[in-house]
C-alpha positions in Angstrom: 0.0 0.0 0.0 1.0 3.6 -0.3 3.4 4.9 2.2 1.3 8.0 2.8 -1.2 7.4 5.7 -4.8 8.6 5.7 -4.0 11.2 8.4 -1.1 12.5 6.3 -3.5 12.8 3.3 -6.0 14.7 5.4 -3.5 17.1 6.9 -2.1 17.8 3.4 -5.6 18.8 2.3 -6.1 20.9 5.4 -2.9 22.8 4.8 -4.0 23.5 1.2 -7.2 25.0 2.5 -5.3 27.1 5.0 -3.0 28.3 2.2 -6.0 29.4 0.2 -7.4 31.3 3.2 -4.1 33.1 3.9 -3.2 33.9 0.3 -6.6 34.8 -0.9 -6.3 32.8 -4.1 -6.9 29.2 -5.2 -3.6 28.1 -6.7 -3.4 24.4 -7.2 -1.0 24.4 -10.2 1.4 22.0 -8.7 -1.0 20.0 -6.6 -1.8 16.3 -7.0 -5.2 15.2 -5.9 -4.4 11.5 -5.3 -6.5 10.7 -2.3 -10.1 11.5 -1.5 -9.1 12.0 2.2 -6.9 14.8 0.9 -9.0 16.3 -1.9 -12.7 15.9 -0.9 -12.7 18.5 1.9 -10.4 20.7 -0.3 -12.8 20.4 -3.2 -15.8 21.3 -1.1 -14.0 24.4 0.2 -13.1 25.5 -3.3 -16.7 24.9 -4.4 -17.9 27.3 -1.8 -15.5 30.0 -3.0 -15.1 29.3 -6.7 -17.3 32.3 -7.7 -15.3 34.8 -5.7 -11.8 33.6 -6.4 -10.0 32.7 -9.6 -8.8 29.1 -9.8 -5.3 28.2 -11.0 -6.0 24.6 -12.0 -3.7 21.7 -11.4 -1.2 20.9 -14.2 -1.7 17.2 -13.5 -4.5 16.0 -15.8 -6.1 13.5 -13.4 -6.1 16.1 -10.6 -7.7 18.7 -13.0 -10.3 16.1 -13.9 -11.2 15.3 -10.3 -11.5 18.9 -9.2 -13.7 19.8 -12.2 -16.1 16.9 -11.3 -16.3 18.0 -7.7 -17.1 21.6 -8.7 -19.8 20.4 -11.0 -21.8 19.6 -7.9 -23.5 16.5 -9.3 -23.1 12.8 -9.4 -20.2 11.4 -11.3 -19.8 7.7 -12.0 -16.6 7.2 -14.0 -16.4 4.3 -16.3 -12.6 4.5 -16.0 -11.8 3.0 -12.7 -8.4 4.7 -12.5 -10.4 7.8 -11.8 -13.2 8.0 -9.2 -16.9 7.7 -8.6 -18.5 10.2 -6.3 -21.5 12.3 -5.6 -23.1 14.7 -3.2 -25.7 12.9 -1.1 -29.3 14.0 -1.4 -31.5 14.7 1.6 -33.5 11.5 0.9 -31.8 8.4 2.1 -33.5 6.2 -0.5 -31.9 8.3 -3.2 -28.6 8.1 -1.4 -28.9 4.3 -1.5 -29.5 4.5 -5.2 -26.2 6.4 -5.6 -24.3 3.8 -3.7 -25.9 1.1 -5.9 -24.6 2.8 -9.0 -21.1 3.3 -7.4 -21.1 -0.4 -6.4 -22.1 -1.5 -9.9 -19.3 0.4 -11.6 -16.8 -1.1 -9.1 -18.2 -4.6 -10.1 -19.9 -5.1 -6.7 -16.5 -4.9 -4.9 -15.2 -8.0 -6.7 -11.6 -7.1 -5.9 -12.5 -5.5 -2.6 -13.7 -8.5 -0.6 -16.8 -9.2 -2.6 -20.3 -7.8 -2.9 -21.4 -8.3 0.7 -18.3 -6.8 2.3 -18.1 -3.8 -0.1 -21.8 -2.9 0.2 -21.7 -3.4 3.9 -18.9 -0.8 4.2 -20.8 1.7 2.0 -24.2 1.1 3.5 -23.2 1.3 7.2 -21.5 4.7 6.8 -24.4 6.0 4.7 -26.8 4.9 7.4 -24.8 6.6 10.1 -24.7 9.9 8.1 -28.5 9.9 7.6 -29.3 8.8 11.1 -27.0 11.1 13.1 -25.4 14.0 11.2 -28.3 16.3 10.1 -26.0 17.4 7.3 -26.6 20.2 4.8 -23.9 18.8 2.5 -22.4 15.3 2.3 -20.2 13.5 -0.2 -19.1 10.0 -1.0 -16.1 9.1 -3.2 -14.7 5.8 -4.2 -11.3 6.1 -5.7 -9.5 3.2 -7.4 -5.7 3.5 -7.8 -4.4 1.1 -10.4 -0.8 2.0 -9.8 -0.9 1.4 -6.0 -3.4 -1.4 -6.4 -5.7 -0.1 -3.7 -9.1 1.5 -3.3 -10.0 4.4 -1.0 -13.5 5.2 0.2 -14.3 8.5 1.8 -17.5 10.0 3.2 -17.6 13.6 4.3 -20.5 15.6 5.8 -20.9 19.0 7.4 -23.4 17.8 10.1 -23.6 17.9 13.8 -20.3 15.8 14.4 -19.8 12.9 16.7 -19.1 15.0 19.8 -22.0 17.3 19.0 -24.3 14.4 18.7 -23.2 13.0 22.0 -23.7 16.4 23.6 -27.2 16.5 22.2 -28.1 13.1 23.7 -26.2 13.7 27.0 -23.7 11.0 26.3 -20.7 11.7 28.6 -17.1 12.0 27.1 -14.0 13.7 28.2 -12.9 15.4 25.0 -13.5 15.1 21.2 -10.9 12.3 20.7 -12.6 10.4 23.5 -16.0 10.9 21.8 -14.7 9.5 18.6 -13.2 6.5 20.4 -16.5 5.8 22.2 -18.3 5.9 18.9 -16.0 3.4 17.2 -16.2 1.0 20.2 -20.0 0.8 20.1 -21.5 3.8 22.0 -24.6 4.8 20.1 -27.3 7.4 20.4 -29.8 5.2 18.5 -32.7 3.7 20.5 -31.7 0.2 19.3 -28.5 -0.6 21.2 -27.6 -3.3 18.7 -27.1 -0.6 16.1 -24.1 0.5 18.0 -22.3 -2.6 16.6 -22.4 -1.2 13.0 -19.4 1.0 13.1 -17.1 -1.4 15.1 -18.0 -4.1 12.6 -17.3 -1.8 9.7 -13.9 -1.0 11.0 -13.0 -4.6 11.6 -14.0 -5.5 8.1 -11.9 -2.7 6.5 -8.8 -3.2 8.7 -8.7 -6.8 9.8 -10.7 -8.4 7.1 -9.4 -6.4 4.1 -6.0 -5.6 5.5 -6.6 -1.8 5.2 -6.5 1.4 7.1 -9.3 3.5 8.6 -9.6 7.1 9.7 -12.5 8.8 11.5 -12.4 12.5 12.1 -15.0 14.7 13.7 -14.7 18.2 15.1 -11.5 18.3 17.1 -11.0 14.5 17.5 -9.9 11.6 15.3 -9.0 7.9 15.4 -6.8 6.1 12.9 -6.6 2.3 12.7 -3.9 0.5 10.8 -3.5 -3.2 11.5 -3.5 -3.8 15.3 -2.5 -0.2 15.9 -5.0 2.6 16.8 -4.0 6.2 17.2 -6.1 9.0 18.7 -5.7 12.5 17.2 -6.5 15.9 18.8 -7.1 18.3 16.0 -6.4 22.0 16.3 -6.4 25.1 14.1 -7.0 24.4 10.4 -7.3 20.7 11.0 -10.5 21.0 13.0 -13.3 19.6 11.0 -16.8 21.1 11.2 -18.4 17.8 10.3 -17.3 14.2 10.1 -15.0 12.3 7.7 -14.8 8.5 7.5 -12.1 7.0 5.2 -11.0 3.5 4.4 -8.1 2.4 2.2 -7.3 -1.2 1.4 -5.4 -3.2 -1.2 -7.1 -5.1 -4.1 -7.9 -8.6 -3.1 -9.6 -11.4 -5.1 -10.9 -13.2 -2.0 -14.5 -13.1 -0.9 -14.7 -12.0 2.7 -17.1 -13.5 5.2 -18.2 -10.4 7.0 -19.8 -12.5 9.8 -16.3 -13.4 11.0 -15.9 -9.8 12.0 -19.3 -9.0 13.5 -18.8 -7.5 17.0 -18.2 -10.2 19.7 -17.5 -12.8 17.0 -14.0 -12.0 15.7 
């Protein structure tokens, strides 16, 4: 897999946003948009300011293409898997599910990503969490296939209430934002059905232990990265604070079909 971690990709994008804010211009001439965890938040920021600031477009043709599709503000399903499939998510969850069905289809139902059940579980669980908890105004999903690195990256981003904000709303105790994120990924849920709290832990196990990948969850000033058996808490400050939530997975291509029930909470 790539030597650049998901948190490094995120901080690279955050620094690019801060540079735009400080310089007053959008200069991406020498930028490479090679990770959704890096470019999705950046692209959304540029989308908000594109009318008031001139854009110096990336020289790299793939990066230029990706940015142009994000700024179009509509669904894009690339038939060239070396690029990406992505869309803003609509307010209606059923229409959101239709988008995921189309993305899954163009990625051959996750044939190289653990099979249909595993791939669709990853997409569906995060989608469900967004619509259940975040109360977003804007949300995005991107699936990016890298033929050179032989890996796929999935990234969800929303501008909703955040994990700590949702806990505060439902009087769930936590010490700080990193602790709130840790509690969320270990099963603490604000849903009425306690069993639904198993969704995110299971999703993380599938992505990291089952598919041998990396996961990153960032929300407000807290984050958690998982890579193999190692988990790392992050305390975000300054330009790295996220007014929303990002969930990213990155894992290598695999031809095996994964039995997700081996990774259901309390079973593996």
